[in-house]
N, CA and C atoms as a LAMMPS dump frame, in Angstrom:
ITEM: TIMESTEP
0
ITEM: NUMBER OF ATOMS
570
ITEM: BOX BOUNDS ff ff ff
-5.0000000000000000e+02 5.0000000000000000e+02
-5.0000000000000000e+02 5.0000000000000000e+02
-5.0000000000000000e+02 5.0000000000000000e+02
ITEM: ATOMS id mol type element x y z
1 1 1 N 24.796 -40.704 336.449
2 1 2 C 24.13 -41.99 336.003
3 1 3 C 22.875 -41.932 335.042
4 2 1 N 21.921 -40.982 335.379
5 2 2 C 21.221 -40.408 334.416
6 2 3 C 21.374 -40.028 332.901
7 3 1 N 22.859 -38.945 332.906
8 3 2 C 23.533 -39.127 331.942
9 3 3 C 23.41 -39.871 330.761
10 4 1 N 24.107 -40.588 331.727
11 4 2 C 24.834 -42.047 330.901
12 4 3 C 23.795 -42.978 330.175
13 5 1 N 22.362 -42.814 331.021
14 5 2 C 21.749 -43.661 330.599
15 5 3 C 20.498 -43.322 329.242
16 6 1 N 20.501 -41.616 329.372
17 6 2 C 20.015 -40.841 328.453
18 6 3 C 20.953 -41.041 327.489
19 7 1 N 22.117 -40.793 326.96
20 7 2 C 22.927 -40.842 326.307
21 7 3 C 22.795 -42.193 325.554
22 8 1 N 22.812 -43.487 326.134
23 8 2 C 22.522 -44.668 325.895
24 8 3 C 21.499 -44.718 325.331
25 9 1 N 20.144 -44.172 325.507
26 9 2 C 18.85 -44.01 325.044
27 9 3 C 19.006 -43.624 323.47
28 10 1 N 19.641 -42.231 323.359
29 10 2 C 19.634 -41.89 322.439
30 10 3 C 20.398 -42.346 321.305
31 11 1 N 21.739 -43.242 321.85
32 11 2 C 22.4 -44.103 321.195
33 11 3 C 21.71 -44.976 320.209
34 12 1 N 20.669 -45.586 321.168
35 12 2 C 20.09 -46.784 320.373
36 12 3 C 19.024 -46.357 319.599
37 13 1 N 18.37 -45.256 320.078
38 13 2 C 17.578 -44.637 319.269
39 13 3 C 17.871 -44.14 317.631
40 14 1 N 18.955 -43.516 317.443
41 14 2 C 19.933 -43.376 315.935
42 14 3 C 20.393 -44.837 315.642
43 15 1 N 20.67 -45.503 316.335
44 15 2 C 21.06 -46.972 315.985
45 15 3 C 19.937 -47.623 314.882
46 16 1 N 18.481 -47.831 315.586
47 16 2 C 17.448 -48.393 315.278
48 16 3 C 16.815 -47.388 313.725
49 17 1 N 16.683 -46.138 314.422
50 17 2 C 16.057 -45.216 313.761
51 17 3 C 16.48 -44.957 311.913
52 18 1 N 17.864 -44.678 312.535
53 18 2 C 18.839 -44.325 311.31
54 18 3 C 19.889 -45.239 310.631
55 19 1 N 20.527 -46.308 311.435
56 19 2 C 21.253 -47.105 310.925
57 19 3 C 20.61 -48.646 310.42
58 20 1 N 19.869 -48.929 311.254
59 20 2 C 19.236 -50.062 310.975
60 20 3 C 17.628 -49.815 310.067
61 21 1 N 17.919 -49.232 308.713
62 21 2 C 16.645 -49.193 308.467
63 21 3 C 16.195 -49.495 306.886
64 22 1 N 15.421 -49.823 306.387
65 22 2 C 15.562 -50.299 304.965
66 22 3 C 14.138 -49.771 304.364
67 23 1 N 14.642 -49.738 302.881
68 23 2 C 12.894 -49.013 302.526
69 23 3 C 11.852 -50.05 302.662
70 24 1 N 12.088 -51.47 302.852
71 24 2 C 10.777 -52.495 303.136
72 24 3 C 10.054 -51.691 304.251
73 25 1 N 10.979 -51.888 305.27
74 25 2 C 10.745 -52.008 306.679
75 25 3 C 10.201 -50.283 307.089
76 26 1 N 10.509 -49.131 306.103
77 26 2 C 9.927 -47.992 305.912
78 26 3 C 8.462 -47.563 305.683
79 27 1 N 8.157 -48.648 304.721
80 27 2 C 6.776 -49.111 304.467
81 27 3 C 5.894 -49.734 304.965
82 28 1 N 6.714 -51.067 305.802
83 28 2 C 5.954 -51.455 306.711
84 28 3 C 5.524 -51.117 307.963
85 29 1 N 6.645 -50.682 309.056
86 29 2 C 6.799 -50.299 310.229
87 29 3 C 5.443 -49.333 310.539
88 30 1 N 5.558 -48.159 309.725
89 30 2 C 4.463 -47.103 310.107
90 30 3 C 3.079 -47.756 310.385
91 31 1 N 2.428 -49.119 309.967
92 31 2 C 1.492 -49.653 309.725
93 31 3 C 1.263 -50.735 310.871
94 32 1 N 2.426 -51.145 310.973
95 32 2 C 2.543 -52.352 312.177
96 32 3 C 2.107 -51.836 313.588
97 33 1 N 2.47 -50.123 313.756
98 33 2 C 2.134 -49.711 315.139
99 33 3 C 0.942 -49.009 314.854
100 34 1 N 0.036 -49.065 313.966
101 34 2 C -1.196 -48.412 313.964
102 34 3 C -2.011 -49.448 314.639
103 35 1 N -3.024 -48.433 315.436
104 35 2 C -4.096 -49.742 316.112
105 35 3 C -4.932 -50.202 315.686
106 36 1 N -5.25 -49.286 314.491
107 36 2 C -5.98 -49.7 313.71
108 36 3 C -6.471 -51.105 312.868
109 37 1 N -4.85 -50.852 312.373
110 37 2 C -4.6 -52.475 311.487
111 37 3 C -4.925 -53.431 312.417
112 38 1 N -4.545 -53.489 313.997
113 38 2 C -4.558 -54.716 314.933
114 38 3 C -6.437 -54.927 315.181
115 39 1 N -7.057 -54.204 314.673
116 39 2 C -8.42 -54.362 314.952
117 39 3 C -9.078 -55.624 314.767
118 40 1 N -8.807 -56.186 313.359
119 40 2 C -9.257 -57.329 313.497
120 40 3 C -8.605 -58.364 314.605
121 41 1 N -7.214 -58.303 314.914
122 41 2 C -7.154 -59.353 315.604
123 41 3 C -7.82 -59.18 317.228
124 42 1 N -8.183 -58.147 317.522
125 42 2 C -8.75 -57.853 318.656
126 42 3 C -10.478 -58.31 318.463
127 43 1 N -10.532 -58.368 317.196
128 43 2 C -12.145 -58.535 317.393
129 43 3 C -12.25 -60.417 317.134
130 44 1 N -10.867 -61.175 316.457
131 44 2 C -10.571 -62.029 316.535
132 44 3 C -10.365 -62.706 317.896
133 45 1 N -9.772 -62.285 319.323
134 45 2 C -9.528 -62.834 319.829
135 45 3 C -10.93 -62.581 320.778
136 46 1 N -11.822 -61.732 320.753
137 46 2 C -13.235 -61.806 321.598
138 46 3 C -14.13 -62.554 320.845
139 47 1 N -14.106 -62.862 319.757
140 47 2 C -14.92 -63.958 318.92
141 47 3 C -14.728 -65.008 319.268
142 48 1 N -13.217 -65.49 319.326
143 48 2 C -12.435 -67.078 319.966
144 48 3 C -13.222 -67.232 320.958
145 49 1 N -13.198 -66.223 321.936
146 49 2 C -13.571 -66.381 323.777
147 49 3 C -14.621 -66.891 323.553
148 50 1 N -15.643 -66.037 322.649
149 50 2 C -17.482 -66.414 323.053
150 50 3 C -17.614 -67.404 322.557
151 51 1 N -16.769 -68.409 321.193
152 51 2 C -17.135 -69.161 320.931
153 51 3 C -16.885 -70.342 321.092
154 52 1 N -15.518 -70.324 321.83
155 52 2 C -14.965 -71.354 322.526
156 52 3 C -14.99 -71.674 324.137
157 53 1 N -15.587 -70.682 324.884
158 53 2 C -15.13 -70.405 326.491
159 53 3 C -16.547 -69.223 327.009
160 54 1 N -17.898 -70.122 326.207
161 54 2 C -18.822 -69.283 326.293
162 54 3 C -19.186 -69.057 327.65
163 55 1 N -18.866 -69.895 328.601
164 55 2 C -19.245 -69.492 329.93
165 55 3 C -18.701 -68.869 330.804
166 56 1 N -17.203 -68.863 330.147
167 56 2 C -16.297 -67.853 331.085
168 56 3 C -15.909 -66.641 330.136
169 57 1 N -16.682 -66.232 328.998
170 57 2 C -16.249 -65.435 328.102
171 57 3 C -16.814 -64.323 328.668
172 58 1 N -17.647 -63.505 329.434
173 58 2 C -17.708 -62.368 330.097
174 58 3 C -16.827 -61.697 330.967
175 59 1 N -16.508 -62.517 331.749
176 59 2 C -15.176 -61.904 332.366
177 59 3 C -13.995 -62.026 332.17
178 60 1 N -13.815 -62.459 330.916
179 60 2 C -12.903 -62.41 330.654
180 60 3 C -12.774 -61.564 329.636
181 61 1 N -13.62 -61.225 328.658
182 61 2 C -13.689 -60.151 328.17
183 61 3 C -13.597 -58.826 328.987
184 62 1 N -14.342 -58.605 330.167
185 62 2 C -14.148 -57.833 330.992
186 62 3 C -13.114 -57.171 331.472
187 63 1 N -12.175 -58.443 331.576
188 63 2 C -10.39 -58.258 332.292
189 63 3 C -9.913 -58.01 331.094
190 64 1 N -10.09 -58.413 330.039
191 64 2 C -9.245 -57.996 328.788
192 64 3 C -9.116 -56.681 328.336
193 65 1 N -10.824 -55.837 328.51
194 65 2 C -10.657 -54.887 328.177
195 65 3 C -10.029 -53.987 329.568
196 66 1 N -10.353 -54.436 330.587
197 66 2 C -9.533 -53.404 331.969
198 66 3 C -8.255 -53.265 332.041
199 67 1 N -7.358 -54.173 330.955
200 67 2 C -6.209 -54.664 331.386
201 67 3 C -5.851 -53.595 330.156
202 68 1 N -6.553 -53.27 329.09
203 68 2 C -6.034 -52.144 327.919
204 68 3 C -6.676 -50.824 329.055
205 69 1 N -7.656 -50.793 329.336
206 69 2 C -7.757 -49.406 329.94
207 69 3 C -6.965 -48.986 331.24
208 70 1 N -6.458 -49.86 331.909
209 70 2 C -5.347 -49.604 332.818
210 70 3 C -4.172 -48.89 332.358
211 71 1 N -3.796 -50.01 331.515
212 71 2 C -2.358 -49.582 331.083
213 71 3 C -2.384 -48.219 330.14
214 72 1 N -3.144 -48.114 329.379
215 72 2 C -3.673 -46.975 328.795
216 72 3 C -3.881 -45.274 329.755
217 73 1 N -4.482 -45.875 330.215
218 73 2 C -5.144 -44.591 331.534
219 73 3 C -3.45 -44.249 332.274
220 74 1 N -2.753 -45.619 333.012
221 74 2 C -1.729 -45.463 333.657
222 74 3 C -0.537 -45.022 333.018
223 75 1 N -0.271 -45.415 331.588
224 75 2 C 1.021 -44.789 330.509
225 75 3 C 0.486 -43.221 330.285
226 76 1 N -0.469 -42.527 330.527
227 76 2 C -0.848 -41.344 329.604
228 76 3 C -1.205 -40.651 330.814
229 77 1 N -1.963 -40.884 331.82
230 77 2 C -2.411 -39.82 332.527
231 77 3 C -1.626 -39.943 333.679
232 78 1 N -0.738 -40.494 333.915
233 78 2 C -0.391 -40.702 335.249
234 78 3 C 1.496 -40.515 335.044
235 79 1 N 2.247 -41.755 334.305
236 79 2 C 3.379 -41.857 334.22
237 79 3 C 3.73 -40.308 333.161
238 80 1 N 3.236 -40.642 332.023
239 80 2 C 3.51 -39.415 330.99
240 80 3 C 3.539 -37.753 331.416
241 81 1 N 2.485 -37.727 332.571
242 81 2 C 2.168 -36.398 333.178
243 81 3 C 3.389 -35.982 333.943
244 82 1 N 3.78 -37.201 334.749
245 82 2 C 4.71 -37.058 336.056
246 82 3 C 5.541 -36.739 335.258
247 83 1 N 6.499 -37.733 334.462
248 83 2 C 7.854 -37.126 334.056
249 83 3 C 7.869 -36.414 333.125
250 84 1 N 7.082 -36.577 331.675
251 84 2 C 6.867 -35.152 330.934
252 84 3 C 7.929 -35.008 330.077
253 85 1 N 8.685 -36.28 329.382
254 85 2 C 9.679 -36.69 328.891
255 85 3 C 9.339 -36.091 327.049
256 86 1 N 9.9 -35.378 326.47
257 86 2 C 9.935 -34.971 325.147
258 86 3 C 10.352 -36.447 324.481
259 87 1 N 9.496 -36.184 323.524
260 87 2 C 9.504 -37.103 322.142
261 87 3 C 10.712 -36.931 321.546
262 88 1 N 11.094 -37.785 320.574
263 88 2 C 12.709 -37.701 320.138
264 88 3 C 12.395 -36.704 319.005
265 89 1 N 11.532 -36.348 318.349
266 89 2 C 11.169 -35.684 317.53
267 89 3 C 11.299 -33.612 318.338
268 90 1 N 10.716 -33.867 319.296
269 90 2 C 10.957 -32.514 320.112
270 90 3 C 12.255 -32.335 321.068
271 91 1 N 12.96 -33.415 321.368
272 91 2 C 14.043 -33.467 322.149
273 91 3 C 15.328 -32.739 321.567
274 92 1 N 15.723 -31.822 322.651
275 92 2 C 17.08 -30.784 321.982
276 92 3 C 18.05 -31.606 321.23
277 93 1 N 18.287 -32.698 321.69
278 93 2 C 19.601 -32.863 321.034
279 93 3 C 19.112 -34.022 319.53
280 94 1 N 17.809 -35.038 319.725
281 94 2 C 17.561 -35.525 318.672
282 94 3 C 16.489 -34.916 317.423
283 95 1 N 16.466 -34.058 317.682
284 95 2 C 14.856 -33.421 316.945
285 95 3 C 15.402 -33.591 315.406
286 96 1 N 16.405 -32.498 315.07
287 96 2 C 17.054 -32.466 313.855
288 96 3 C 17.548 -33.54 313.445
289 97 1 N 17.856 -35.046 314.233
290 97 2 C 18.37 -36.217 313.633
291 97 3 C 17.66 -36.776 313.021
292 98 1 N 16.573 -37.125 313.875
293 98 2 C 15.329 -38.491 314.119
294 98 3 C 14.604 -38.512 312.732
295 99 1 N 14.385 -39.636 312.001
296 99 2 C 13.661 -39.331 310.435
297 99 3 C 12.157 -39.922 311.535
298 100 1 N 11.463 -39.149 310.84
299 100 2 C 10.139 -39.356 311.52
300 100 3 C 9.303 -39.726 310.398
301 101 1 N 8.674 -41.127 310.29
302 101 2 C 8.241 -41.807 309.073
303 101 3 C 6.482 -41.951 309.836
304 102 1 N 6.51 -40.888 310.687
305 102 2 C 5.024 -40.596 311.198
306 102 3 C 4.854 -39.403 311.425
307 103 1 N 4.353 -38.78 311.768
308 103 2 C 3.873 -37.05 312.13
309 103 3 C 3.961 -37.019 313.817
310 104 1 N 4.597 -36.085 313.783
311 104 2 C 5.226 -35.877 315.091
312 104 3 C 3.951 -35.572 316.618
313 105 1 N 4.297 -36.426 317.343
314 105 2 C 3.032 -35.966 318.402
315 105 3 C 3.679 -35.02 319.337
316 106 1 N 2.367 -34.481 319.941
317 106 2 C 2.75 -33.373 321.14
318 106 3 C 2.752 -34.224 322.293
319 107 1 N 2.329 -35.444 322.413
320 107 2 C 2.355 -36.179 323.488
321 107 3 C 3.169 -36.142 323.974
322 108 1 N 3.784 -36.656 325.555
323 108 2 C 4.831 -36.838 326.354
324 108 3 C 5.292 -38.487 325.566
325 109 1 N 6.752 -38.528 325.881
326 109 2 C 7.069 -40.083 325.349
327 109 3 C 7.262 -41.433 326.398
328 110 1 N 7.667 -40.873 327.527
329 110 2 C 7.908 -41.628 328.812
330 110 3 C 6.761 -42.063 329.077
331 111 1 N 6.095 -43.225 329.553
332 111 2 C 6.389 -44.508 328.545
333 111 3 C 5.701 -44.543 327.437
334 112 1 N 5.74 -45.716 326.378
335 112 2 C 4.911 -45.796 325.095
336 112 3 C 3.795 -46.389 326.12
337 113 1 N 2.83 -45.467 325.345
338 113 2 C 1.22 -46.402 325.614
339 113 3 C 1.122 -47.716 324.54
340 114 1 N 1.529 -47.471 323.598
341 114 2 C 1.693 -48.844 322.166
342 114 3 C 2.18 -49.691 323.237
343 115 1 N 3.46 -49.644 323.705
344 115 2 C 4.416 -50.814 323.973
345 115 3 C 3.556 -51.261 325.693
346 116 1 N 2.964 -50.399 326.062
347 116 2 C 2.466 -50.313 327.602
348 116 3 C 0.658 -51.54 327.299
349 117 1 N 0.077 -50.997 326.033
350 117 2 C -1.083 -51.538 326.025
351 117 3 C -0.695 -53.057 325.154
352 118 1 N 0.024 -52.925 324.468
353 118 2 C 0.125 -54.593 323.506
354 118 3 C 0.801 -55.314 324.13
355 119 1 N 1.768 -54.79 325.375
356 119 2 C 2.53 -56.129 326.253
357 119 3 C 1.455 -56.345 327.173
358 120 1 N 0.617 -55.323 327.657
359 120 2 C -0.516 -55.871 328.821
360 120 3 C -1.291 -57.11 328.14
361 121 1 N -1.917 -56.414 326.877
362 121 2 C -2.746 -57.763 326.314
363 121 3 C -1.875 -58.95 326.131
364 122 1 N -0.828 -59.031 325.573
365 122 2 C 0.361 -60.252 325.234
366 122 3 C 0.1 -61.166 326.895
367 123 1 N 0.753 -60.206 328.081
368 123 2 C 0.773 -60.852 329.335
369 123 3 C -0.518 -61.256 329.663
370 124 1 N -1.634 -60.701 329.57
371 124 2 C -2.992 -61.177 329.911
372 124 3 C -3.397 -62.547 329.053
373 125 1 N -3.304 -62.359 327.653
374 125 2 C -3.284 -63.517 326.714
375 125 3 C -2.497 -65.114 327.556
376 126 1 N -0.977 -64.385 327.307
377 126 2 C -0.415 -65.681 328.313
378 126 3 C -0.734 -66.364 329.778
379 127 1 N -1.2 -65.357 330.017
380 127 2 C -1.429 -66.043 331.696
381 127 3 C -2.782 -66.818 331.655
382 128 1 N -3.749 -65.804 330.828
383 128 2 C -5.183 -66.988 330.814
384 128 3 C -4.963 -68.26 329.808
385 129 1 N -4.237 -68.038 328.942
386 129 2 C -4.373 -69.098 327.751
387 129 3 C -3.066 -70.247 328.123
388 130 1 N -1.902 -69.763 328.707
389 130 2 C -1.118 -70.75 328.631
390 130 3 C -0.957 -72.114 328.943
391 131 1 N -2.207 -72.263 329.933
392 131 2 C -2.391 -73.796 330.69
393 131 3 C -2.865 -74.637 329.297
394 132 1 N -3.555 -74.325 328.31
395 132 2 C -4.018 -74.972 327.339
396 132 3 C -3.172 -75.302 326.307
397 133 1 N -2.017 -74.936 326.462
398 133 2 C -0.554 -75.471 325.596
399 133 3 C -0.887 -74.904 324.183
400 134 1 N -1.378 -74.226 323.554
401 134 2 C -1.579 -73.407 322.216
402 134 3 C -0.328 -73.24 321.923
403 135 1 N -0.145 -74.15 320.526
404 135 2 C 1.345 -74.203 319.802
405 135 3 C 1.775 -72.976 319.726
406 136 1 N 0.966 -71.83 319.182
407 136 2 C 1.219 -70.324 318.891
408 136 3 C 0.882 -69.276 319.733
409 137 1 N 0.823 -69.589 320.891
410 137 2 C 0.143 -68.747 322.095
411 137 3 C 1.798 -67.76 322.191
412 138 1 N 2.95 -68.279 322.073
413 138 2 C 4.304 -67.495 321.99
414 138 3 C 4.253 -66.175 320.792
415 139 1 N 3.702 -66.391 320.217
416 139 2 C 3.317 -65.009 319.13
417 139 3 C 2.782 -63.859 319.419
418 140 1 N 2.11 -63.768 320.962
419 140 2 C 1.868 -62.971 321.428
420 140 3 C 2.567 -61.742 321.801
421 141 1 N 3.749 -62.535 322.089
422 141 2 C 5.355 -61.677 322.365
423 141 3 C 5.611 -61.162 321.314
424 142 1 N 5.844 -61.804 320.181
425 142 2 C 6.333 -61.344 319.053
426 142 3 C 5.283 -60.483 318.307
427 143 1 N 4.115 -60.655 318.933
428 143 2 C 3.486 -59.507 318.239
429 143 3 C 3.355 -57.952 319.058
430 144 1 N 3.818 -58.065 320.259
431 144 2 C 3.729 -56.8 321.355
432 144 3 C 5.369 -56.546 321.052
433 145 1 N 5.885 -57.153 320.807
434 145 2 C 7.413 -56.617 320.527
435 145 3 C 7.715 -56.084 318.781
436 146 1 N 6.747 -56.526 317.866
437 146 2 C 6.966 -55.931 316.976
438 146 3 C 6.434 -54.567 316.697
439 147 1 N 5.359 -54.113 317.427
440 147 2 C 4.622 -53.017 317.754
441 147 3 C 5.149 -51.956 318.348
442 148 1 N 6.171 -52.339 319.431
443 148 2 C 7.089 -51.812 320.283
444 148 3 C 8.323 -51.129 319.398
445 149 1 N 8.759 -52.16 318.514
446 149 2 C 9.97 -51.915 318.277
447 149 3 C 9.56 -50.833 316.617
448 150 1 N 8.546 -50.872 316.274
449 150 2 C 8.184 -49.884 315.249
450 150 3 C 7.791 -48.692 315.912
451 151 1 N 7.84 -48.416 316.936
452 151 2 C 7.752 -47.373 317.721
453 151 3 C 9.124 -46.087 317.883
454 152 1 N 10.134 -47.11 317.862
455 152 2 C 11.074 -46.637 317.698
456 152 3 C 11.797 -46.583 316.3
457 153 1 N 11.258 -47.174 315.532
458 153 2 C 12.074 -47.405 314.232
459 153 3 C 11.249 -46.17 313.476
460 154 1 N 10.072 -46.089 313.901
461 154 2 C 9.542 -44.286 313.1
462 154 3 C 9.727 -43.192 313.601
463 155 1 N 10.619 -43.018 314.622
464 155 2 C 10.585 -42.018 315.233
465 155 3 C 9.725 -41.911 316.377
466 156 1 N 8.72 -42.444 316.579
467 156 2 C 8.03 -41.683 317.734
468 156 3 C 8.19 -42.192 319.067
469 157 1 N 9.425 -42.907 319.791
470 157 2 C 9.614 -43.38 320.789
471 157 3 C 11.409 -43.305 320.954
472 158 1 N 11.779 -42.829 321.966
473 158 2 C 13.155 -43.691 322.392
474 158 3 C 12.891 -44.617 322.737
475 159 1 N 14.26 -46.071 322.811
476 159 2 C 14.071 -47.317 323.016
477 159 3 C 13.656 -47.264 324.906
478 160 1 N 13.913 -46.507 325.68
479 160 2 C 13.807 -46.563 327.039
480 160 3 C 12.007 -46.815 327.302
481 161 1 N 11.323 -45.851 326.193
482 161 2 C 10.163 -45.415 326.348
483 161 3 C 9.56 -46.598 326.308
484 162 1 N 10.032 -47.265 325.294
485 162 2 C 9.467 -48.747 325.149
486 162 3 C 9.996 -49.868 326.094
487 163 1 N 10.694 -49.878 326.63
488 163 2 C 11.157 -50.548 327.885
489 163 3 C 10.39 -50.027 328.915
490 164 1 N 10.485 -49.359 329.315
491 164 2 C 8.993 -48.343 330.413
492 164 3 C 7.821 -49.212 330.28
493 165 1 N 7.199 -49.039 328.963
494 165 2 C 5.837 -49.118 328.722
495 165 3 C 5.738 -50.913 328.791
496 166 1 N 6.583 -51.591 328.106
497 166 2 C 6.271 -53.228 327.993
498 166 3 C 6.523 -53.457 329.524
499 167 1 N 7.297 -53.211 330.434
500 167 2 C 7.426 -53.558 331.787
501 167 3 C 6.302 -52.881 332.551
502 168 1 N 5.439 -51.833 332.067
503 168 2 C 4.196 -51.481 333.024
504 168 3 C 2.924 -52.505 332.265
505 169 1 N 3.311 -53.053 331.085
506 169 2 C 1.884 -53.543 330.374
507 169 3 C 2.055 -55.047 330.706
508 170 1 N 3.239 -55.446 330.949
509 170 2 C 3.952 -57.194 331.413
510 170 3 C 3.106 -56.972 332.983
511 171 1 N 3.525 -55.627 333.878
512 171 2 C 2.85 -55.993 334.933
513 171 3 C 1.301 -56.165 334.884
514 172 1 N 0.703 -54.776 334.448
515 172 2 C -1.081 -55.037 334.538
516 172 3 C -1.58 -56.291 333.899
517 173 1 N -0.87 -56.624 332.884
518 173 2 C -1.604 -58.14 332.168
519 173 3 C -1.423 -59.369 333.574
520 174 1 N 0.014 -59.373 333.956
521 174 2 C -0.03 -60.494 334.704
522 174 3 C -0.904 -60.235 335.655
523 175 1 N -1.008 -59.07 336.421
524 175 2 C -2.219 -58.936 337.681
525 175 3 C -3.443 -59.067 337.283
526 176 1 N -3.683 -58.467 336.176
527 176 2 C -5.266 -58.778 335.471
528 176 3 C -5.388 -60.103 335.406
529 177 1 N -4.477 -61.033 334.43
530 177 2 C -4.512 -62.407 333.7
531 177 3 C -5.132 -62.953 335.4
532 178 1 N -4.004 -62.995 336.376
533 178 2 C -3.869 -63.838 337.379
534 178 3 C -5.009 -63.619 338.279
535 179 1 N -6.045 -62.442 338.331
536 179 2 C -6.834 -62.127 338.891
537 179 3 C -8.343 -62.903 338.233
538 180 1 N -8.218 -62.667 336.953
539 180 2 C -8.937 -63.333 335.787
540 180 3 C -9.229 -65.198 336.472
541 181 1 N -7.887 -65.735 336.443
542 181 2 C -7.531 -67.004 336.744
543 181 3 C -8.403 -67.337 338.231
544 182 1 N -8.288 -66.294 339.039
545 182 2 C -8.646 -66.678 340.603
546 182 3 C -9.942 -66.269 340.767
547 183 1 N -10.196 -65.556 340.171
548 183 2 C -11.756 -65.123 339.881
549 183 3 C -12.858 -66.233 339.461
550 184 1 N -12.487 -66.449 338.167
551 184 2 C -13.317 -67.059 337.401
552 184 3 C -12.781 -68.487 337.267
553 185 1 N -11.73 -68.923 337.473
554 185 2 C -11.238 -70.381 337.083
555 185 3 C -10.073 -70.365 335.653
556 186 1 N -9.586 -71.439 335.676
557 186 2 C -8.753 -71.715 334.396
558 186 3 C -9.639 -71.377 333.309
559 187 1 N -9.352 -71.139 331.942
560 187 2 C -10.297 -71.4 331.036
561 187 3 C -10.468 -72.867 330.345
562 188 1 N -11.632 -73.264 330.528
563 188 2 C -12.062 -74.793 329.982
564 188 3 C -13.064 -74.768 329.05
565 189 1 N -12.54 -75.225 327.756
566 189 2 C -13.317 -74.912 326.378
567 189 3 C -14.887 -75.755 326.461
568 190 1 N -15.641 -74.874 325.847
569 190 2 C -17.068 -75.377 326.022
570 190 3 C -17.032 -77.274 325.772
């Protein structure tokens, strides 16, 4: 069973990384996965929170940052160190086949910290904002999916690394978001 899952994972990597490629995406997706590109979005979210929900901003910002910290620490310090799966560029089967659009990392592959972090933030935003019925809130999932997909496209991760990271992030973001709602109440605009 594990062998079949690994083969499916490698097949999906080849499909996304080698067949579903285009020069436009080769230029764009390495940037889409770069955390520094999204810094203005993070700052906007924090500023939006402070300006629109002053009374609840401190607790929200605290749990927002805690969500990121939890997903990052669990993915890098616990799961990656326990599983120790090599990245596609170091995997004995895919190393010579993967198109690397970024430098190959020496860190382990499972789970994707990018996917964990972004899906964690998306889930936290969804849980804490959804009662406000913001029309564009669904875009947090699109944003997380774009970052996660880019990880496979550029050759940094296998698809199941992304799924594992997304699941970790979804759980952490839901837990933190519900904790926020329980502790500080639903967000109410100023």
